[in-house]
C-alpha positions, 0 to 999 in steps of 0.5 A: 232531172235525175242525177243517178250517176255515181260520181264517187266512181268517176275517174278524174279527168286529166286537164291539169296535165294539159296545163302542165304541158303548157307550162313545160312548153312555155319554160322550154321556149323561154330558155331557148330564147334566153340562152341562144345569145350565149352561143352567139356571144363571140360572133356578136362581140366580133361584129359589134366590136364589144369587149367581154366587159361590154357584153357583160353589161348586155347580159346584165341588161336582160337580168336587171329588167327581169328582176325589176318586172317580176313583182309587178307582173307576178302581182298582175297575174294575181289580180287579173289572172294568168291567162291574159298576162302570160299570152301578152308577155310571151308575145312581147318577149318573142318580138324582142327576141327577133329584134335582137338580130337587128341590133346595130351597136352596143346601145341598141343591143342593151335596149333590146335585151332590157325590153326582152327581160321585161317580157320574160319577167312574169313567166315563172311567177305566173307559172308558180301561180298556175301550178298552185291552183291546178295541182294538189300539194302532194304532186306539185313537186313533180309538176315543178320539177318537170317545168324546171327540167324542160326549161333546162332542156330548152337551155341545153338545146339552145347552144347546139341549135344556135350553132347550127342555125348560125352556120347556115343563116348567121346570128342575126337571122337566127334570132328571127327564127327563135321568135316563132315558137313563142308566138305559136304558144301564146295563141294556143294557150290563150285559146285553151287555158282558164284561170279557174280549174272549176270552170274549165270545160275539160275538167270533170267533177272528180278532177274538180274535187281533187284539185279543190282539196288542197290547192290555192284557188281563192276566188276572184277577190285578191286580198292586199299583200301584207307588205309589213309581214313580208318585208320583216320576214327573215324567211323571205329574205333567206329564200331570196339569198339562197337563190342569189347564190345558185343564180350567181352560179347558174348564170355563168353557164347561161351566159358565159360558158360557150365563150369560156369553151371557145376562148379558154379551152380553145374549142371550135364553134360546134364543139363548144355548142356540144359541150355547153349543151352537155352541161345544161343537160345536167341541169335538166336531169337535176331539175326532174330528179330533184322534184321526184326525190323531194316528193319521195322524201316528203311521202316517207317522212311527212315533213316537207320543210325539213326534207327540202332544207336537208336535200338542198344543203347536200346537193349544193355541197356536192355541186361545189365539189364537182365544180372544182373537180371539173376545173382541174380536169384537162380533157374538155369532155371530162371537164364538161361532164364534171361541170354538168354534174355540178349544174345537175346538183345545183338545179336539182334544188329548184323544186325545193325552192319553188315548194318552199316559196309556194308555202311561204307566199300563201295567197300571194304566190305571183307577187312574192315568187316575183319578189324572191326571184328578183332577189335571186336576179341580183346574183345573176346580174352580179355573175354576168358582170363579174365574169366579163370584168374578171376575164378582161382583168386577167387578160390585162394581167397577161393571162390567156386561154385557161389561165385567163378563165379557170380560177373563176370557178373557185369563186362560183364554188364558194357561192354554192357552199354559201347557198348550202349553209343558207338552206340550213336556216330556212323554215318554209312553214312560216307563211306570210298568211299565217295569221289567217291561214295557219300551216297545220301540216308538216 
């Protein structure tokens, strides 16, 4: 058979952007299902007779499970492929989302949210793995920015949508409604996606060459994780530590901000939902802008490691300043806008973090992303427990309203500053694969 076609003139197909669409919609559903409980928290606490401290344990049950299962499910994706793994875990967490509405007390709610966290745990490690196999290095920041941004759009929509659904069908049935998108996603993803871009029928030769040129597709045999190098790498622990600081901050908004608005700022249900959505929308803007900004700076300077480090330091410093400004503003809308600015700057560093983790992890992206994200989970768990206990302690001291809650923001601002200085010590060129795959680029 004659092959006279000029493949050098062939335009790459766009299957990788369909993959990106799947990853973005996954992130949207993940955060919609994760954040909806924050808006329902006051109703849940009232119906199940829970204190702020008790609800802090409920929130932490999800995050503890999320942290525990990230490494094994990330490794599972590395070893067996992300197609089957992601389909299974999305079905699992969707079921436990629905079951949240069936909780009848503190213990059952703790158990359900723990299992929900186990379901969600492998989503982002496998997403990072998929993007590292389907997108060239120079466009990966954009892709990661889109995924993170859409996740925060899901988070931003969750409070408003939850508020409206609760007013019509109550908080229990609301969780049943939220399980549906994940089930639909899992079926569609499993039908279309393939782990190896080179074998996907929608990928033409030009796109195959484009993807193969600089992606992390390493064939079917996965080498053992070099745990001695991993656990002795200061960079791995630093990456976990800076995420710990930003997660400590972010999870206040993911878990407690609607409660703060209702109990501290004394806002009505619908107003609290709107303000919480404004704050999380700031995070969505930050994620997408951070991805584009970092890609732009890398193209201008040629040093992606230095660009990530300096950008993240600057952004987290600005985030701390915005947070303090919001705490001192008496107008709820203006305070929420300042706080949205803080969340925007904080989460604009996520594409930098994802890129650095991808470089550090080499062929072990699923498992090591899970490890570093699990370390960040310690910050999230601490935040959820700390905020509930702090609010109850301030109440026991006779404080109410804003006086009960506002001083907590100084703690969160201090954690952002700590994370900013942590970034100055990070050098993401030191891959754990450096012995077999030295990083020759900047």
